[in-house]
N, CA, C and O atoms as a CHARMM CRD file, in Angstrom:
* protein
*
  344
    1    1 MET  N    -12.65400   2.64900 -26.36600 PROA 1      0.00000
    2    1 MET  CA   -12.12400   3.99900 -26.42900 PROA 1      0.00000
    3    1 MET  C    -12.26800   4.50300 -27.90300 PROA 1      0.00000
    4    1 MET  O    -12.53000   5.68900 -28.10200 PROA 1      0.00000
    5    2 LYS  N    -12.12100   3.72800 -28.82100 PROA 2      0.00000
    6    2 LYS  CA   -12.17600   4.22500 -30.26500 PROA 2      0.00000
    7    2 LYS  C    -13.70200   4.67700 -30.49500 PROA 2      0.00000
    8    2 LYS  O    -13.99500   5.68900 -31.13300 PROA 2      0.00000
    9    3 SER  N    -14.54700   3.90000 -29.96400 PROA 3      0.00000
   10    3 SER  CA   -16.08300   4.14900 -30.11800 PROA 3      0.00000
   11    3 SER  C    -16.37200   5.54100 -29.39200 PROA 3      0.00000
   12    3 SER  O    -17.10600   6.38200 -29.91200 PROA 3      0.00000
   13    4 THR  N    -15.80400   5.71400 -28.26600 PROA 4      0.00000
   14    4 THR  CA   -15.98600   6.97300 -27.57600 PROA 4      0.00000
   15    4 THR  C    -15.55100   8.23800 -28.30200 PROA 4      0.00000
   16    4 THR  O    -16.22000   9.27100 -28.26700 PROA 4      0.00000
   17    5 VAL  N    -14.36300   8.11100 -28.98200 PROA 5      0.00000
   18    5 VAL  CA   -13.93800   9.17600 -29.71000 PROA 5      0.00000
   19    5 VAL  C    -14.79900   9.36500 -31.02900 PROA 5      0.00000
   20    5 VAL  O    -15.05700  10.49200 -31.45100 PROA 5      0.00000
   21    6 LYS  N    -15.20900   8.26900 -31.62800 PROA 6      0.00000
   22    6 LYS  CA   -16.09500   8.41800 -32.70400 PROA 6      0.00000
   23    6 LYS  C    -17.46300   8.93400 -32.45400 PROA 6      0.00000
   24    6 LYS  O    -18.10500   9.58000 -33.28200 PROA 6      0.00000
   25    7 THR  N    -17.89000   8.60100 -31.22000 PROA 7      0.00000
   26    7 THR  CA   -19.25300   9.11200 -30.79400 PROA 7      0.00000
   27    7 THR  C    -19.17100  10.59600 -30.58500 PROA 7      0.00000
   28    7 THR  O    -20.07900  11.35100 -30.93200 PROA 7      0.00000
   29    8 ALA  N    -18.01700  11.01500 -29.98900 PROA 8      0.00000
   30    8 ALA  CA   -17.77700  12.36900 -29.75600 PROA 8      0.00000
   31    8 ALA  C    -17.65900  13.21100 -30.88400 PROA 8      0.00000
   32    8 ALA  O    -18.17200  14.32900 -30.94700 PROA 8      0.00000
   33    9 LEU  N    -16.90400  12.61800 -31.89000 PROA 9      0.00000
   34    9 LEU  CA   -16.95400  13.36400 -33.24000 PROA 9      0.00000
   35    9 LEU  C    -18.20900  13.37800 -33.88800 PROA 9      0.00000
   36    9 LEU  O    -18.51600  14.37500 -34.54000 PROA 9      0.00000
   37   10 SER  N    -19.03200  12.35100 -33.79800 PROA 10     0.00000
   38   10 SER  CA   -20.35200  12.44200 -34.42500 PROA 10     0.00000
   39   10 SER  C    -21.29000  13.49400 -33.71400 PROA 10     0.00000
   40   10 SER  O    -22.03800  14.22600 -34.36100 PROA 10     0.00000
   41   11 VAL  N    -21.20600  13.51700 -32.44600 PROA 11     0.00000
   42   11 VAL  CA   -22.03000  14.49600 -31.70300 PROA 11     0.00000
   43   11 VAL  C    -21.58000  15.96500 -32.07800 PROA 11     0.00000
   44   11 VAL  O    -22.42900  16.81500 -32.34800 PROA 11     0.00000
   45   12 VAL  N    -20.21300  16.25000 -32.08900 PROA 12     0.00000
   46   12 VAL  CA   -19.73500  17.54700 -32.52800 PROA 12     0.00000
   47   12 VAL  C    -20.06300  17.85900 -34.03200 PROA 12     0.00000
   48   12 VAL  O    -20.39900  18.99500 -34.36800 PROA 12     0.00000
   49   13 ALA  N    -19.96400  16.90800 -34.85800 PROA 13     0.00000
   50   13 ALA  CA   -20.26000  17.15400 -36.25500 PROA 13     0.00000
   51   13 ALA  C    -21.73400  17.45900 -36.36700 PROA 13     0.00000
   52   13 ALA  O    -22.12200  18.45100 -36.98500 PROA 13     0.00000
   53   14 PHE  N    -22.59000  16.58300 -35.75400 PROA 14     0.00000
   54   14 PHE  CA   -24.02200  16.86900 -35.82000 PROA 14     0.00000
   55   14 PHE  C    -24.46700  18.16700 -35.31300 PROA 14     0.00000
   56   14 PHE  O    -25.34200  18.79000 -35.91400 PROA 14     0.00000
   57   15 THR  N    -23.88100  18.64700 -34.16700 PROA 15     0.00000
   58   15 THR  CA   -24.12800  19.84900 -33.54800 PROA 15     0.00000
   59   15 THR  C    -23.74800  21.01500 -34.50200 PROA 15     0.00000
   60   15 THR  O    -24.46600  22.00900 -34.61900 PROA 15     0.00000
   61   16 ALA  N    -22.57600  20.84200 -35.18200 PROA 16     0.00000
   62   16 ALA  CA   -22.10700  21.95800 -36.02800 PROA 16     0.00000
   63   16 ALA  C    -22.99800  21.94900 -37.26900 PROA 16     0.00000
   64   16 ALA  O    -23.27500  23.01700 -37.81500 PROA 16     0.00000
   65   17 LEU  N    -23.44000  20.82500 -37.72000 PROA 17     0.00000
   66   17 LEU  CA   -24.33500  20.83600 -38.86500 PROA 17     0.00000
   67   17 LEU  C    -25.68800  21.29700 -38.55600 PROA 17     0.00000
   68   17 LEU  O    -26.30800  22.01100 -39.34300 PROA 17     0.00000
   69   18 ALA  N    -26.17800  20.89800 -37.39900 PROA 18     0.00000
   70   18 ALA  CA   -27.58300  21.45400 -36.89100 PROA 18     0.00000
   71   18 ALA  C    -27.54000  22.82100 -36.77900 PROA 18     0.00000
   72   18 ALA  O    -28.50900  23.46300 -37.18600 PROA 18     0.00000
   73   19 SER  N    -26.50600  23.43400 -36.25900 PROA 19     0.00000
   74   19 SER  CA   -26.44000  24.92500 -36.06900 PROA 19     0.00000
   75   19 SER  C    -26.26900  25.64600 -37.30000 PROA 19     0.00000
   76   19 SER  O    -26.45800  26.86300 -37.31100 PROA 19     0.00000
   77   20 GLY  N    -25.90300  24.97600 -38.42000 PROA 20     0.00000
   78   20 GLY  CA   -25.78600  25.62500 -39.66000 PROA 20     0.00000
   79   20 GLY  C    -24.42700  26.28200 -39.91300 PROA 20     0.00000
   80   20 GLY  O    -24.19500  26.92300 -40.93800 PROA 20     0.00000
   81   21 CYS  N    -23.58100  26.10100 -38.97300 PROA 21     0.00000
   82   21 CYS  CA   -22.35600  26.88800 -39.07200 PROA 21     0.00000
   83   21 CYS  C    -21.14300  26.04400 -39.45700 PROA 21     0.00000
   84   21 CYS  O    -19.98900  26.46600 -39.39300 PROA 21     0.00000
   85   22 ALA  N    -21.49200  24.80800 -39.86400 PROA 22     0.00000
   86   22 ALA  CA   -20.32000  23.79600 -40.04600 PROA 22     0.00000
   87   22 ALA  C    -19.75600  24.03500 -41.54700 PROA 22     0.00000
   88   22 ALA  O    -20.50600  24.21800 -42.50600 PROA 22     0.00000
   89   23 SER  N    -18.53900  24.01500 -41.62200 PROA 23     0.00000
   90   23 SER  CA   -17.87600  24.08300 -42.87500 PROA 23     0.00000
   91   23 SER  C    -17.01100  22.74400 -42.92400 PROA 23     0.00000
   92   23 SER  O    -16.73900  22.10000 -41.91100 PROA 23     0.00000
   93   24 THR  N    -16.64200  22.42300 -44.10600 PROA 24     0.00000
   94   24 THR  CA   -15.80700  21.29000 -44.27900 PROA 24     0.00000
   95   24 THR  C    -14.51000  21.44000 -43.56900 PROA 24     0.00000
   96   24 THR  O    -13.99500  20.46100 -43.02800 PROA 24     0.00000
   97   25 ASP  N    -13.95200  22.62300 -43.54100 PROA 25     0.00000
   98   25 ASP  CA   -12.73200  22.85000 -42.71600 PROA 25     0.00000
   99   25 ASP  C    -12.89600  22.64700 -41.30000 PROA 25     0.00000
  100   25 ASP  O    -11.99100  22.12000 -40.65300 PROA 25     0.00000
  101   26 LYS  N    -14.07700  23.05700 -40.70900 PROA 26     0.00000
  102   26 LYS  CA   -14.26600  22.93700 -39.22600 PROA 26     0.00000
  103   26 LYS  C    -14.41700  21.41400 -39.01300 PROA 26     0.00000
  104   26 LYS  O    -13.78800  20.89700 -38.09000 PROA 26     0.00000
  105   27 ILE  N    -15.21600  20.65800 -39.81300 PROA 27     0.00000
  106   27 ILE  CA   -15.29500  19.27100 -39.58300 PROA 27     0.00000
  107   27 ILE  C    -14.04000  18.48000 -39.63400 PROA 27     0.00000
  108   27 ILE  O    -13.75200  17.58400 -38.84000 PROA 27     0.00000
  109   28 ASP  N    -13.29100  18.89800 -40.67000 PROA 28     0.00000
  110   28 ASP  CA   -11.97500  18.31100 -40.84400 PROA 28     0.00000
  111   28 ASP  C    -11.07800  18.65000 -39.58400 PROA 28     0.00000
  112   28 ASP  O    -10.28100  17.80900 -39.17100 PROA 28     0.00000
  113   29 GLU  N    -11.20100  19.79500 -39.02000 PROA 29     0.00000
  114   29 GLU  CA   -10.44600  20.24000 -37.90500 PROA 29     0.00000
  115   29 GLU  C    -10.82100  19.29700 -36.66800 PROA 29     0.00000
  116   29 GLU  O     -9.96000  18.78200 -35.95400 PROA 29     0.00000
  117   30 VAL  N    -12.15800  19.13100 -36.49500 PROA 30     0.00000
  118   30 VAL  CA   -12.57300  18.41200 -35.42200 PROA 30     0.00000
  119   30 VAL  C    -12.11100  16.77800 -35.56400 PROA 30     0.00000
  120   30 VAL  O    -11.74100  16.07800 -34.62000 PROA 30     0.00000
  121   31 ARG  N    -12.20900  16.41500 -36.76800 PROA 31     0.00000
  122   31 ARG  CA   -11.85000  15.05600 -37.20600 PROA 31     0.00000
  123   31 ARG  C    -10.36300  14.83200 -36.81800 PROA 31     0.00000
  124   31 ARG  O    -10.00300  13.81300 -36.22700 PROA 31     0.00000
  125   32 ASN  N     -9.48100  15.87000 -37.19200 PROA 32     0.00000
  126   32 ASN  CA    -8.14400  15.78300 -36.87200 PROA 32     0.00000
  127   32 ASN  C     -7.86800  15.71600 -35.38700 PROA 32     0.00000
  128   32 ASN  O     -7.04000  14.92000 -34.94300 PROA 32     0.00000
  129   33 ILE  N     -8.56000  16.55300 -34.60600 PROA 33     0.00000
  130   33 ILE  CA    -8.34800  16.55000 -33.11800 PROA 33     0.00000
  131   33 ILE  C     -8.83200  15.22600 -32.61200 PROA 33     0.00000
  132   33 ILE  O     -8.13400  14.65000 -31.77800 PROA 33     0.00000
  133   34 ALA  N     -9.89600  14.70500 -33.00400 PROA 34     0.00000
  134   34 ALA  CA   -10.35900  13.46000 -32.51200 PROA 34     0.00000
  135   34 ALA  C     -9.36200  12.28900 -32.86600 PROA 34     0.00000
  136   34 ALA  O     -9.11700  11.41600 -32.03400 PROA 34     0.00000
  137   35 GLU  N     -8.82400  12.29500 -34.05300 PROA 35     0.00000
  138   35 GLU  CA    -7.88400  11.30100 -34.51400 PROA 35     0.00000
  139   35 GLU  C     -6.61900  11.47600 -33.61500 PROA 35     0.00000
  140   35 GLU  O     -6.06700  10.44800 -33.22200 PROA 35     0.00000
  141   36 ALA  N     -6.13600  12.64500 -33.27200 PROA 36     0.00000
  142   36 ALA  CA    -4.99400  12.94200 -32.46000 PROA 36     0.00000
  143   36 ALA  C     -5.19700  12.40500 -31.00900 PROA 36     0.00000
  144   36 ALA  O     -4.31100  11.85500 -30.35600 PROA 36     0.00000
  145   37 ALA  N     -6.41700  12.62300 -30.60600 PROA 37     0.00000
  146   37 ALA  CA    -6.70200  12.14500 -29.34600 PROA 37     0.00000
  147   37 ALA  C     -6.72300  10.60300 -29.31900 PROA 37     0.00000
  148   37 ALA  O     -6.23600   9.99100 -28.36900 PROA 37     0.00000
  149   38 GLN  N     -7.24600  10.03000 -30.28800 PROA 38     0.00000
  150   38 GLN  CA    -7.31000   8.59900 -30.37900 PROA 38     0.00000
  151   38 GLN  C     -5.83000   8.02800 -30.38100 PROA 38     0.00000
  152   38 GLN  O     -5.51800   7.10300 -29.63100 PROA 38     0.00000
  153   39 ARG  N     -4.95500   8.60500 -31.23600 PROA 39     0.00000
  154   39 ARG  CA    -3.56100   8.21700 -31.26000 PROA 39     0.00000
  155   39 ARG  C     -2.91400   8.21900 -29.86500 PROA 39     0.00000
  156   39 ARG  O     -2.17600   7.33400 -29.43300 PROA 39     0.00000
  157   40 THR  N     -3.31000   9.38100 -29.19700 PROA 40     0.00000
  158   40 THR  CA    -2.68200   9.57500 -27.87600 PROA 40     0.00000
  159   40 THR  C     -3.13800   8.56500 -26.92700 PROA 40     0.00000
  160   40 THR  O     -2.34000   8.04800 -26.14600 PROA 40     0.00000
  161   41 ALA  N     -4.39200   8.25000 -26.94800 PROA 41     0.00000
  162   41 ALA  CA    -5.05300   7.25900 -26.10600 PROA 41     0.00000
  163   41 ALA  C     -4.45900   5.81900 -26.45500 PROA 41     0.00000
  164   41 ALA  O     -4.22000   5.02500 -25.54400 PROA 41     0.00000
  165   42 ASN  N     -4.24000   5.51700 -27.71400 PROA 42     0.00000
  166   42 ASN  CA    -3.53800   4.24900 -28.11100 PROA 42     0.00000
  167   42 ASN  C     -2.08200   4.18100 -27.52600 PROA 42     0.00000
  168   42 ASN  O     -1.62600   3.22000 -26.90800 PROA 42     0.00000
  169   43 GLU  N     -1.54400   5.13900 -27.76400 PROA 43     0.00000
  170   43 GLU  CA     0.01600   5.23900 -27.12200 PROA 43     0.00000
  171   43 GLU  C     -0.14000   4.97300 -25.65500 PROA 43     0.00000
  172   43 GLU  O      0.50800   4.07800 -25.11200 PROA 43     0.00000
  173   44 ALA  N     -1.01300   5.75200 -24.98400 PROA 44     0.00000
  174   44 ALA  CA    -1.09900   5.58200 -23.48500 PROA 44     0.00000
  175   44 ALA  C     -1.43000   4.11600 -23.11500 PROA 44     0.00000
  176   44 ALA  O     -0.90800   3.60500 -22.12400 PROA 44     0.00000
  177   45 MET  N     -2.27900   3.44700 -23.89000 PROA 45     0.00000
  178   45 MET  CA    -2.66800   2.09000 -23.64800 PROA 45     0.00000
  179   45 MET  C     -1.52900   1.17100 -23.86100 PROA 45     0.00000
  180   45 MET  O     -1.37400   0.18700 -23.13700 PROA 45     0.00000
  181   46 GLN  N     -0.71000   1.46700 -24.85200 PROA 46     0.00000
  182   46 GLN  CA     0.60800   0.61700 -25.02500 PROA 46     0.00000
  183   46 GLN  C      1.52400   0.81000 -23.97200 PROA 46     0.00000
  184   46 GLN  O      2.15800  -0.14400 -23.52000 PROA 46     0.00000
  185   47 THR  N      1.67600   2.18400 -23.45500 PROA 47     0.00000
  186   47 THR  CA     2.58600   2.32800 -22.38800 PROA 47     0.00000
  187   47 THR  C      2.18600   1.66500 -21.08000 PROA 47     0.00000
  188   47 THR  O      2.99700   1.09900 -20.34700 PROA 47     0.00000
  189   48 ALA  N      0.92000   1.76700 -20.84100 PROA 48     0.00000
  190   48 ALA  CA     0.32000   1.03500 -19.58500 PROA 48     0.00000
  191   48 ALA  C      0.48300  -0.47500 -19.75000 PROA 48     0.00000
  192   48 ALA  O      0.85900  -1.13500 -18.78100 PROA 48     0.00000
  193   49 SER  N      0.23800  -1.02300 -20.85000 PROA 49     0.00000
  194   49 SER  CA     0.49600  -2.48900 -20.98000 PROA 49     0.00000
  195   49 SER  C      1.89900  -2.88200 -20.87300 PROA 49     0.00000
  196   49 SER  O      2.19100  -3.98600 -20.41200 PROA 49     0.00000
  197   50 SER  N      2.83800  -2.00600 -21.29000 PROA 50     0.00000
  198   50 SER  CA     4.21400  -2.34100 -21.08300 PROA 50     0.00000
  199   50 SER  C      4.60500  -2.15400 -19.67000 PROA 50     0.00000
  200   50 SER  O      5.46700  -2.88300 -19.17800 PROA 50     0.00000
  201   51 ALA  N      4.04300  -1.25200 -19.00800 PROA 51     0.00000
  202   51 ALA  CA     4.39900  -1.05300 -17.55800 PROA 51     0.00000
  203   51 ALA  C      3.77900  -2.16300 -16.67700 PROA 51     0.00000
  204   51 ALA  O      4.30700  -2.51500 -15.62300 PROA 51     0.00000
  205   52 GLU  N      2.62300  -2.70300 -17.16000 PROA 52     0.00000
  206   52 GLU  CA     2.04400  -3.79800 -16.49000 PROA 52     0.00000
  207   52 GLU  C      2.84800  -5.11200 -16.63900 PROA 52     0.00000
  208   52 GLU  O      2.94800  -5.89000 -15.69100 PROA 52     0.00000
  209   53 ARG  N      3.40900  -5.34400 -17.81700 PROA 53     0.00000
  210   53 ARG  CA     4.19000  -6.43100 -18.07400 PROA 53     0.00000
  211   53 ARG  C      5.60900  -6.37900 -17.21000 PROA 53     0.00000
  212   53 ARG  O      6.10000  -7.40500 -16.73900 PROA 53     0.00000
  213   54 LYS  N      6.14000  -5.22200 -17.07300 PROA 54     0.00000
  214   54 LYS  CA     7.30100  -5.02200 -16.39400 PROA 54     0.00000
  215   54 LYS  C      6.96900  -5.21300 -14.83300 PROA 54     0.00000
  216   54 LYS  O      7.80800  -5.72300 -14.09000 PROA 54     0.00000
  217   55 ALA  N      5.86000  -4.83500 -14.41500 PROA 55     0.00000
  218   55 ALA  CA     5.53700  -4.83700 -12.98100 PROA 55     0.00000
  219   55 ALA  C      5.28200  -6.34200 -12.65500 PROA 55     0.00000
  220   55 ALA  O      5.60400  -6.82200 -11.56800 PROA 55     0.00000
  221   56 ASN  N      4.68300  -7.07300 -13.66000 PROA 56     0.00000
  222   56 ASN  CA     4.43600  -8.54400 -13.37300 PROA 56     0.00000
  223   56 ASN  C      5.77400  -9.33300 -13.33200 PROA 56     0.00000
  224   56 ASN  O      5.92000 -10.33600 -12.63300 PROA 56     0.00000
  225   57 GLU  N      6.75600  -8.80000 -14.14300 PROA 57     0.00000
  226   57 GLU  CA     8.03800  -9.52400 -14.20400 PROA 57     0.00000
  227   57 GLU  C      8.81300  -9.12100 -12.90900 PROA 57     0.00000
  228   57 GLU  O      9.53600  -9.94800 -12.35400 PROA 57     0.00000
  229   58 ALA  N      8.67200  -7.91600 -12.45100 PROA 58     0.00000
  230   58 ALA  CA     9.39300  -7.53800 -11.12700 PROA 58     0.00000
  231   58 ALA  C      8.73900  -8.32000 -10.00200 PROA 58     0.00000
  232   58 ALA  O      9.46100  -8.81800  -9.13900 PROA 58     0.00000
  233   59 LYS  N      7.39600  -8.46400  -9.95200 PROA 59     0.00000
  234   59 LYS  CA     6.74900  -9.32500  -8.92000 PROA 59     0.00000
  235   59 LYS  C      7.18500 -10.66200  -8.95300 PROA 59     0.00000
  236   59 LYS  O      7.38200 -11.19900  -7.86300 PROA 59     0.00000
  237   60 ARG  N      7.39500 -11.36600 -10.07300 PROA 60     0.00000
  238   60 ARG  CA     7.83100 -12.74100 -10.26100 PROA 60     0.00000
  239   60 ARG  C      9.25700 -12.79200  -9.71800 PROA 60     0.00000
  240   60 ARG  O      9.60900 -13.73900  -9.01500 PROA 60     0.00000
  241   61 THR  N     10.08000 -11.79900 -10.02700 PROA 61     0.00000
  242   61 THR  CA    11.50600 -11.81700  -9.47000 PROA 61     0.00000
  243   61 THR  C     11.48600 -11.71200  -7.95800 PROA 61     0.00000
  244   61 THR  O     12.24000 -12.40600  -7.27500 PROA 61     0.00000
  245   62 ALA  N     10.67100 -10.89200  -7.45600 PROA 62     0.00000
  246   62 ALA  CA    10.56600 -10.58600  -6.02800 PROA 62     0.00000
  247   62 ALA  C     10.07600 -11.78300  -5.28000 PROA 62     0.00000
  248   62 ALA  O     10.55400 -12.12100  -4.19800 PROA 62     0.00000
  249   63 ASP  N      9.09400 -12.42400  -5.89700 PROA 63     0.00000
  250   63 ASP  CA     8.55500 -13.73100  -5.33300 PROA 63     0.00000
  251   63 ASP  C      9.66300 -14.77000  -5.28800 PROA 63     0.00000
  252   63 ASP  O      9.77500 -15.47700  -4.28600 PROA 63     0.00000
  253   64 ALA  N     10.49100 -14.90100  -6.32600 PROA 64     0.00000
  254   64 ALA  CA    11.58200 -15.84600  -6.42800 PROA 64     0.00000
  255   64 ALA  C     12.54300 -15.66000  -5.28500 PROA 64     0.00000
  256   64 ALA  O     12.91500 -16.57200  -4.54600 PROA 64     0.00000
  257   65 ALA  N     12.94700 -14.28700  -5.19400 PROA 65     0.00000
  258   65 ALA  CA    13.84200 -13.86500  -4.17500 PROA 65     0.00000
  259   65 ALA  C     13.27600 -14.14100  -2.74100 PROA 65     0.00000
  260   65 ALA  O     14.04900 -14.53000  -1.86500 PROA 65     0.00000
  261   66 MET  N     12.03800 -13.96200  -2.49800 PROA 66     0.00000
  262   66 MET  CA    11.45800 -14.34900  -1.24200 PROA 66     0.00000
  263   66 MET  C     11.53800 -15.80700  -0.98800 PROA 66     0.00000
  264   66 MET  O     11.92200 -16.21100   0.11000 PROA 66     0.00000
  265   67 ARG  N     11.19300 -16.63800  -1.95900 PROA 67     0.00000
  266   67 ARG  CA    11.28300 -18.16000  -1.73100 PROA 67     0.00000
  267   67 ARG  C     12.77300 -18.45800  -1.38100 PROA 67     0.00000
  268   67 ARG  O     13.03900 -19.17000  -0.41300 PROA 67     0.00000
  269   68 SER  N     13.74300 -17.91500  -2.16500 PROA 68     0.00000
  270   68 SER  CA    15.05500 -18.21700  -1.87600 PROA 68     0.00000
  271   68 SER  C     15.52400 -17.84600  -0.44700 PROA 68     0.00000
  272   68 SER  O     16.28700 -18.58200   0.17900 PROA 68     0.00000
  273   69 ALA  N     15.03500 -16.66400   0.05700 PROA 69     0.00000
  274   69 ALA  CA    15.39500 -16.18400   1.26400 PROA 69     0.00000
  275   69 ALA  C     14.83600 -17.00200   2.37200 PROA 69     0.00000
  276   69 ALA  O     15.47900 -17.22900   3.39700 PROA 69     0.00000
  277   70 GLU  N     13.58300 -17.46200   2.14800 PROA 70     0.00000
  278   70 GLU  CA    12.86600 -18.40500   3.11000 PROA 70     0.00000
  279   70 GLU  C     13.60400 -19.73000   3.28800 PROA 70     0.00000
  280   70 GLU  O     13.75600 -20.28200   4.37700 PROA 70     0.00000
  281   71 GLN  N     14.09300 -20.23300   2.00400 PROA 71     0.00000
  282   71 GLN  CA    14.75200 -21.47800   2.06000 PROA 71     0.00000
  283   71 GLN  C     16.13200 -21.36900   2.83600 PROA 71     0.00000
  284   71 GLN  O     16.53300 -22.24800   3.59800 PROA 71     0.00000
  285   72 ALA  N     16.79000 -20.23400   2.57000 PROA 72     0.00000
  286   72 ALA  CA    18.13300 -20.00600   3.22800 PROA 72     0.00000
  287   72 ALA  C     17.79900 -19.90200   4.79700 PROA 72     0.00000
  288   72 ALA  O     18.53000 -20.51600   5.57400 PROA 72     0.00000
  289   73 ASN  N     16.72500 -19.15000   5.28800 PROA 73     0.00000
  290   73 ASN  CA    16.50800 -18.97100   6.63100 PROA 73     0.00000
  291   73 ASN  C     16.16900 -20.40500   7.22700 PROA 73     0.00000
  292   73 ASN  O     16.55700 -20.70200   8.35700 PROA 73     0.00000
  293   74 THR  N     15.44800 -21.27400   6.45500 PROA 74     0.00000
  294   74 THR  CA    15.20800 -22.60100   7.00600 PROA 74     0.00000
  295   74 THR  C     16.42400 -23.46800   7.20600 PROA 74     0.00000
  296   74 THR  O     16.54300 -24.22900   8.16600 PROA 74     0.00000
  297   75 LYS  N     17.39300 -23.30400   6.17800 PROA 75     0.00000
  298   75 LYS  CA    18.63200 -24.10400   6.38500 PROA 75     0.00000
  299   75 LYS  C     19.41100 -23.46500   7.49200 PROA 75     0.00000
  300   75 LYS  O     20.00900 -24.20800   8.27100 PROA 75     0.00000
  301   76 ILE  N     19.46800 -22.20100   7.64300 PROA 76     0.00000
  302   76 ILE  CA    20.33200 -21.63300   8.74100 PROA 76     0.00000
  303   76 ILE  C     19.59500 -22.00500  10.08900 PROA 76     0.00000
  304   76 ILE  O     20.30400 -22.27100  11.06000 PROA 76     0.00000
  305   77 ASP  N     18.34200 -22.03900  10.20200 PROA 77     0.00000
  306   77 ASP  CA    17.68700 -22.38400  11.44200 PROA 77     0.00000
  307   77 ASP  C     17.90100 -23.86000  11.70200 PROA 77     0.00000
  308   77 ASP  O     18.09900 -24.22400  12.86200 PROA 77     0.00000
  309   78 ARG  N     17.87700 -24.71400  10.73800 PROA 78     0.00000
  310   78 ARG  CA    18.25600 -26.07700  10.95400 PROA 78     0.00000
  311   78 ARG  C     19.56400 -26.36600  11.43000 PROA 78     0.00000
  312   78 ARG  O     19.78200 -27.18400  12.32400 PROA 78     0.00000
  313   79 ALA  N     20.55000 -25.61900  10.76800 PROA 79     0.00000
  314   79 ALA  CA    21.94000 -25.75000  11.14800 PROA 79     0.00000
  315   79 ALA  C     22.13900 -25.30400  12.61800 PROA 79     0.00000
  316   79 ALA  O     22.81700 -25.95700  13.41000 PROA 79     0.00000
  317   80 PHE  N     21.54700 -24.22700  12.91100 PROA 80     0.00000
  318   80 PHE  CA    21.55400 -23.69100  14.30500 PROA 80     0.00000
  319   80 PHE  C     21.04000 -24.64400  15.33900 PROA 80     0.00000
  320   80 PHE  O     21.64500 -24.83500  16.39400 PROA 80     0.00000
  321   81 GLN  N     19.87800 -25.26000  15.01700 PROA 81     0.00000
  322   81 GLN  CA    19.28700 -26.23000  15.89000 PROA 81     0.00000
  323   81 GLN  C     20.17900 -27.43500  16.12200 PROA 81     0.00000
  324   81 GLN  O     20.30800 -27.93800  17.23800 PROA 81     0.00000
  325   82 GLU  N     20.81100 -27.89700  14.99500 PROA 82     0.00000
  326   82 GLU  CA    21.64700 -29.02200  15.15100 PROA 82     0.00000
  327   82 GLU  C     22.92800 -28.71700  15.93200 PROA 82     0.00000
  328   82 GLU  O     23.39300 -29.54500  16.71400 PROA 82     0.00000
  329   83 SER  N     23.53100 -27.45200  15.70300 PROA 83     0.00000
  330   83 SER  CA    24.65900 -27.12100  16.49800 PROA 83     0.00000
  331   83 SER  C     24.39200 -26.97900  17.98600 PROA 83     0.00000
  332   83 SER  O     25.28100 -27.22500  18.80100 PROA 83     0.00000
  333   84 MET  N     23.12300 -26.56800  18.36700 PROA 84     0.00000
  334   84 MET  CA    22.73800 -26.39200  19.71200 PROA 84     0.00000
  335   84 MET  C     22.53900 -27.79000  20.45000 PROA 84     0.00000
  336   84 MET  O     22.66700 -27.92200  21.66700 PROA 84     0.00000
  337   85 GLN  N     22.21400 -28.80400  19.58000 PROA 85     0.00000
  338   85 GLN  CA    22.00100 -30.13600  20.20200 PROA 85     0.00000
  339   85 GLN  C     23.25600 -30.82800  20.47200 PROA 85     0.00000
  340   85 GLN  O     23.26300 -31.85300  21.15500 PROA 85     0.00000
  341   86 LYS  N     24.39400 -30.29000  19.93900 PROA 86     0.00000
  342   86 LYS  CA    25.72900 -31.09000  20.14900 PROA 86     0.00000
  343   86 LYS  C     26.25900 -30.73000  21.42900 PROA 86     0.00000
  344   86 LYS  O     27.31200 -31.23100  21.82400 PROA 86     0.00000
């Protein structure tokens, strides 16, 4: 993602220079926009990683609950079968 922003910045800067209308202020403005976009992308990546960790934790908890429920059902079925045989 970083390289994409840098590439975009390079293309914009080159285009501005090639057209002869680039000033230091404009290049700095483009750089600032690109850096802000990179920061936003980094924050989004961190948020996504955090969400993924939480989702994985929730899945582990759900899987454990499912195993527990299956064990309880097995015990109940066994107890029912034993009571029916008496």
